[in-house]
C-alpha positions in Angstrom: 0.0 0.0 0.0 1.2 3.5 -0.7 2.4 5.6 2.2 -0.7 7.7 2.8 -2.8 8.4 5.9 -6.0 7.0 4.3 -6.7 3.4 5.0 -9.8 1.5 3.8 -11.1 -2.0 4.8 -13.1 -4.1 2.3 -16.8 -4.0 3.0 -17.1 -7.5 1.7 -14.5 -9.4 3.7 -12.9 -6.8 6.1 -9.4 -7.1 4.8 -7.2 -3.9 4.5 -7.4 -2.7 0.9 -4.5 -1.5 -1.2 -4.5 1.8 -3.0 -3.1 1.3 -6.6 -2.8 5.0 -7.4 -0.7 7.1 -7.2 2.3 5.1 -8.4 5.8 5.7 -7.1 6.9 9.2 -7.9 3.6 10.2 -9.4 1.5 13.1 -8.1 -1.6 12.5 -6.0 -4.7 12.5 -8.1 -8.2 13.0 -6.8 -9.4 9.6 -8.0 -7.9 6.6 -6.3 -8.3 2.9 -7.3 -8.6 0.5 -4.3 -8.2 -3.3 -4.5 -8.8 -6.0 -2.0 -6.1 -8.6 -2.3 -8.3 -11.2 -0.5 -11.6 -11.2 -2.4 -10.8 -9.0 -5.4 -13.3 -6.2 -4.7 -12.3 -2.9 -6.2 -13.6 0.6 -6.4 -12.7 4.2 -7.1 -12.7 6.9 -4.5 -12.4 10.6 -4.8 -10.4 12.0 -1.9 -8.6 15.4 -1.9 -4.8 15.3 -1.6 -3.4 14.9 1.9 -2.9 18.2 3.8 0.7 19.3 4.1 2.3 18.6 7.4 2.2 21.7 9.7 5.6 23.4 10.3 6.7 23.8 13.9 6.0 27.2 15.3 9.1 29.4 15.4 10.6 29.8 18.9 10.0 33.2 20.4 12.9 35.6 20.5 14.3 37.2 23.6 11.7 39.4 25.4 12.2 43.1 24.9 12.4 45.2 28.1 
């Protein structure tokens, strides 16, 4: 399975499904193809791209007196 935060279980057999898109090095597309390796069920989903990770807040500078 691709390294994404979205995980889906098959509604037919309950097995974790594999996302077959995007491929390695390919950009995230809004339509994703999911396949169950256990029973063969497959379907398309339309999820938005993952949100970028938040940058840590800058440390405050010295207090002015």
